C-alpha positions in Angstrom: -42.7 38.1 135.2 -39.2 36.7 134.8 -38.9 32.9 135.8 -36.3 33.6 138.6 -38.4 36.3 140.2 -41.3 33.9 139.9 -39.5 31.2 141.7 -38.5 33.5 144.5 -42.1 34.8 144.9 -43.4 31.4 145.2 -40.8 30.3 147.8 -39.9 27.2 145.6 -43.0 25.5 146.6 -44.0 24.6 143.1 -40.3 23.6 142.3 -40.5 21.2 145.2 -43.7 19.8 144.1 -42.3 19.3 140.6 -39.4 17.1 141.8 -41.7 14.5 143.5 -42.4 11.2 141.9 -46.1 11.2 142.4 -47.2 13.1 139.3 -46.5 10.7 136.3 -48.6 9.2 133.6 -48.8 5.9 135.3 -50.7 7.2 138.1 -52.7 10.1 136.4 -55.3 9.4 133.7 -54.8 11.2 130.3 -57.9 13.2 131.1 -56.5 14.7 134.2 -53.2 16.0 132.4 -53.0 19.5 131.1 -49.4 19.1 129.5 -46.4 16.7 129.4 -42.8 18.1 129.4 -40.2 15.5 128.3 -42.3 12.8 129.7 -43.2 14.7 133.0 -47.0 15.0 133.5 -48.5 18.3 134.7 -51.8 17.3 136.2 -55.0 19.3 136.3 -54.7 19.2 140.1 -51.1 20.8 140.1 -52.2 23.4 137.5 -55.4 24.2 139.6 -53.1 24.6 142.7 -50.7 26.8 140.9 -53.6 29.0 139.4 -54.9 29.6 143.0 -51.4 30.3 144.3 -50.5 32.8 141.6 -53.8 34.3 140.5 -56.2 33.4 143.4 -58.6 32.0 140.8 -60.0 28.6 139.9 -59.0 27.4 136.3 -62.6 28.0 134.9 -62.4 31.8 136.1 -59.2 32.3 134.3 -59.3 34.4 131.1 -57.7 32.6 128.0 -54.5 34.7 128.2 -54.2 34.1 131.9 -54.6 30.4 131.5 -51.9 30.3 128.7 -49.5 32.5 130.8 -49.8 30.4 133.9 -49.4 27.2 132.1 -46.4 28.5 130.4 -44.8 29.6 133.8 -45.6 26.1 135.1 -43.9 24.4 132.1 -40.8 26.6 132.7 -40.6 25.4 136.3 -40.8 21.8 135.0 -38.1 22.5 132.5 -35.8 23.7 135.1 -36.6 21.0 137.4 -35.8 18.3 134.9 -32.6 20.2 133.9 -31.7 20.1 137.8 -32.4 16.4 137.9 -30.3 15.8 134.6 -27.4 17.8 136.0 -27.5 15.8 139.4 -28.4 18.9 141.5 -31.3 17.2 143.3 -28.8 14.4 144.6 -26.8 17.1 146.4 -27.2 16.5 150.1 -27.9 20.1 151.2 -30.3 20.6 148.4 -32.1 17.4 149.1 -32.4 18.4 152.8 -33.9 21.8 151.6 -36.6 20.1 149.5 -37.3 17.7 152.4 -37.7 20.7 154.9 -40.0 22.4 152.4 -42.1 19.3 152.2 -42.2 19.0 156.0 -43.3 22.6 156.4 -45.9 22.4 153.8 -47.4 19.2 155.3 -47.3 20.7 158.7 -49.1 23.8 157.8 -51.9 21.6 156.2 -52.1 19.3 159.3 -52.5 22.4 161.5 -55.2 23.7 159.3 -56.9 20.2 159.5 -56.6 20.2 163.3 -58.3 23.7 163.7 -60.9 22.7 161.3 -61.6 19.6 163.4 -61.3 21.5 166.8 -62.1 25.1 166.0 -61.8 27.9 168.8 -65.0 28.3 170.8 -66.5 31.5 171.9 -65.5 30.4 175.5 -61.9 29.8 174.6 -61.9 33.1 172.7 -63.0 34.9 175.9 -60.6 33.1 178.0 -57.7 34.1 175.7 -58.9 37.7 175.8 -58.9 37.9 179.5 -55.6 36.2 179.8 -54.0 38.8 177.5 -55.7 41.9 178.8 -52.3 43.4 179.9 -50.9 43.0 176.5 -54.0 44.1 174.5 -54.5 47.1 176.8 -50.9 48.1 176.6 -50.3 48.2 180.2 -47.0 49.7 181.1 -44.9 49.1 184.2 -42.0 51.2 185.6 -39.7 49.2 187.9 -36.3 48.8 189.3 -34.5 45.5 190.1 -31.4 44.2 191.9 -29.9 41.2 190.0 -27.5 38.7 192.0 -26.1 35.3 191.3 -27.3 33.4 194.4 -30.7 33.1 196.1 -29.1 33.7 199.5 -27.7 37.1 198.3 -31.2 38.0 197.1 -32.7 37.1 200.4 -30.2 39.1 202.3 -31.0 42.1 200.4 -34.7 41.6 200.8 -33.9 41.7 204.7 -31.9 44.8 204.3 -35.0 46.5 202.6 -37.2 45.3 205.4 -34.9 47.1 207.7 -35.3 50.4 205.9 -32.3 50.2 203.3 -32.6 52.2 200.2 -33.4 50.2 197.1 -31.4 52.2 194.6 -28.3 52.3 196.9 -28.5 48.5 197.2 -28.8 48.2 193.4 -25.8 50.4 192.9 -23.7 48.4 195.2 -24.8 44.7 194.7 -26.6 44.5 191.3 -24.7 42.6 188.5 -27.1 43.8 185.8 -26.4 46.6 183.5 -28.9 48.8 185.2 -27.1 48.6 188.5 -25.2 51.8 188.2 -28.7 53.6 187.6 -30.1 52.2 190.7 -31.7 49.2 189.0 -33.8 51.4 186.8 -35.5 49.5 184.0 -37.7 52.4 182.9 -41.2 51.7 181.3 -42.0 48.4 179.7 -44.8 46.0 178.8 -44.7 42.7 180.8 -44.6 40.7 177.6 -41.1 42.1 176.9 -39.8 40.4 180.0 -38.9 36.6 180.6 -41.8 34.9 182.0 -41.0 34.6 185.8 -40.1 38.4 185.9 -43.4 39.2 184.0 -45.5 37.1 186.2 -44.1 38.8 189.3 -44.6 42.2 188.1 -48.1 41.6 187.1 -48.9 40.5 190.7 -47.3 43.4 192.4 -48.9 46.5 193.9 -47.3 49.9 193.0 -44.7 50.9 195.7 -43.8 47.5 196.8 -40.9 45.1 196.2 -40.8 41.3 196.0 -40.5 39.7 199.4 -39.3 36.4 197.7 -36.5 36.3 195.2 -37.5 35.9 191.6 -35.6 33.4 189.5 -34.9 33.8 185.8 -32.2 32.5 183.5 -30.2 35.6 184.2 -30.1 35.0 188.0 -32.0 36.1 191.1 -34.1 39.3 191.2 -35.4 41.6 193.8 -38.0 43.9 192.0 -39.4 47.1 192.9 -42.6 48.4 191.1 -42.6 52.2 191.1 -45.5 53.0 188.7 -48.1 51.4 186.5 -50.0 52.8 183.6 -53.5 51.3 183.3 -54.6 51.7 179.7 -58.2 50.8 178.9 -58.5 47.5 177.2 -60.2 47.3 173.9 -63.5 45.2 173.7 -63.2 41.7 172.5 -65.0 42.5 169.2 -62.3 45.3 168.6 -59.5 42.8 168.8 -61.3 39.7 167.8 -58.9 38.7 165.1 -56.0 39.1 167.2 -57.3 37.2 170.1 -58.5 34.5 167.7 -54.9 34.1 166.5 -53.8 33.8 170.2 -56.3 31.2 171.0 -55.5 29.2 168.0 -51.8 29.3 168.7 -52.8 27.9 172.1 -54.8 25.2 170.6 -51.7 24.3 168.3 -49.4 24.2 171.1 -51.6 21.9 173.1 -52.0 19.7 170.1 -48.1 19.5 169.6 -47.7 18.7 173.3 -50.1 15.6 172.7 -48.3 14.5 169.7 -45.0 14.8 171.4 -46.3 12.8 174.5 -47.5 9.8 172.3 -44.4 10.0 170.0 -41.1 7.8 170.4 -38.4 10.5 170.0 -34.8 9.3 170.1 -32.4 12.2 170.1 -29.3 10.0 169.9 -26.4 9.6 172.3 -24.8 12.9 171.4 -27.9 15.1 171.4 -29.3 17.2 174.1 -32.5 19.0 174.6 
């Protein structure tokens, strides 16, 4: 494999590792070194990580030709890294930021893995995630119309007109500011997860043939929603979608963990920052 193709395939992870200052002869015993390149030490730990990344094998499992090829690839990466340092590339502000970001991402992924090892998803949490995402897993589809207006009072007035017998489609054509207005507010068929959260929550709670009696607010404005049809697909069993549900449950754990970290952190966004 050509070295530039190799670098792209690895996402520059090894190149980033080679530019750190932790791998040098002062910190690593001679017995732990596999090579030095212009004074730069390639440790056995680095080579082991590289072998697992490239060949999915531990060093003792490598054939002699594999061992030599992988070590040669790693030497080429160090040569390029050393050349970059000698040429002043690593002092470039944007490049330094890129390396720092790669390091942050790598450490963050490792920490997430450690947290999930410490607090793995339980069977009860897996079942809860399954039940919470039944609509998505079953592929439930909704057919609805809506009227979108800018003010809550306008939406309330429209609901009052509907309660007095007004035609939903005519009101949508006359009053809706959304692109579906000319079509009587027709949104066609959709899954709830495709919609913004307040809209999805409202649709999931509705009975077919009813409209919302309270305006629904989203970032787009105020909605009056009419649910025309609903397709109830049969949800797969938990065992059939265990991997997908496990990923959902793990993501929920990670989100909760990040919320705890944020709550205990001192975050200064600066005078000109907003969030």
